[in-house]
N, C-alpha and C positions, 0 to 999 in steps of 0.2 A: 786778449786774454778771455778765456771762456768764463761763463758765469760761475761754473763749478770752481775754477781755480781762483776767481775773485773771492768767492765765499771762503775757501780754504785760507787765502791770504788774510781775510778779515779775522778768521779764527786765530791764525798765527799771531797777528798783531795784538789781539785781545789777550792771548796767552802770555806774550812777552810783557804786556802792560801789567797783568796780574802778578807775574813772577817778579817784576820790578818792585813790587810793594813789600815783599817778604824775602827772607834769605832762602827759604825753601817752602814748598807747599805739597801736601799729599795729592796724588793724582785724582782720587775721588773728589776731594774738595775743589781742585782746579777744574775738573770737568763740570762740577756743579756750578761754580762761579761763571764759567764760560757760557753754559747753557741756561742761564737764568730765564731768558725769554722763551726758549723752546726746548723741549725734551724729546724730540722725534728721533727715530733710529738714524736718519740721515745726519742730523746734527752730531750725534754721538760718534758716528763714523768720521765726520769731518774733523772733530776734535782729535780723535785717535790719529788720523792721517796727518794733521797739522803737527802734533807732538812728534811723530816719527820724522817728518820733514825738518823740524827745528833741531832735533837731535842729530840727524844726518848732516845738517849744515853746521854743526858745532856750536849752536846758539844756546842749547840747554843740555843739561846732563840729568840722567835719572839715577837716583840713589835708592837701592833696595834696603828695606828694614824688615824686621820680623812682622810688624803689623801692616805696613803699607809700603808702597813705592812712592818716593818723593821726586819732585823736579825742582831744579834751580837753574838760574842763568849762569852761563859761563862768562868769562871776561868779554868774549866776542858778543855774546848775547846781550850783556849790559850795554855795550857800545851801540848795538843795533836798536835796543829799546830807547836809548837816549836820542838816536837819530830819528826814530819814528816820532818821538815827542816833538822834535824840532821841525819835522816835515808836516805836521798836522795842519789842517785847514785853518786853525786858529792862530798859527804862528805869525807874529808880526815882524820877525827878523829874517832876513835872507840867510840861508844856511850854506851857501856855497862860499868856500874860502877864497879870499882875495890876496892871500900871501902875507897878511899882517896879523900880528898877535895883539889882542886887547888885554891890557894889564890894568887891573883896578887895585889900588893900594888904599887900605883903610888903616886908621890909627887905632887898631884893635888887635888882640892876639889872633894868630892865624889869619893874617890880614891881606894876603895877596890872592887875587882871583885872576886866572889866565884863561883865555878862550880864543879860538880862531874865528869865532862868529862875531859879527858887528853889533855888539850890544852897547857900544860906547855911548850912543845917543840916549839909550834908556838910562844908563848910569849918570850921564850929564844931567838929565831931568831929575833923577833921584837926588843927586848932589845939590842941585839948585833948590828943589822943593824942601829938602831937609836942612838946608843951610850948612852943609858940610864943606865949607870953603877951605878949611885947613886940614880936615880929617880925611879927605878923599882925594886921591890923585889918579887921573886917567891917562894912560900912555898907550899909544898905538905904534907898534914897531914891527919891522920885519927881521930884526936882528936878535937872535937868542943863541946862546952857546949850543954847540952840537949835542952835548950830552942831555941837556934840558929839552932840546928840540926833539930828540929821539923819544924821550918819555912822553912829551906832549903828543907826538904823532901816535904813539901806542894808545894813549888815553882817548884821543878823539878819532882814531881809526882812519887817519889820512894817509 
């Protein structure tokens, strides 16, 4: 990968991260936030190029309005943003799927959490540290009904 495409890739990742923080953001504000460190003509071009590439890849959509044009993540863009968060250098969890679903049940409203990523050790530590012996149940399984599995695959982009 050339240094120019690495630079554009970094801008694309930064744009996805910024868009993940809000439902939509104006293009001038987005460009300003991406270019906080540098305001050179090259960086402005790289941002414009990255936006175009993200739009063509179906990861963002641009919405015109009378005052400004806005950008927001598409469903695919949100999946990509989450996968970038999981692939970062600071990730402590392997993000390749081993075929098992992790289900965490809590004795709280909206209490089921499901993931294809192996977070069960993290939750076991949380359970132990917080003394949630009866309030939390951790299940690792490869069997989930087909309709639920379809929704989960759409959610996690598998």
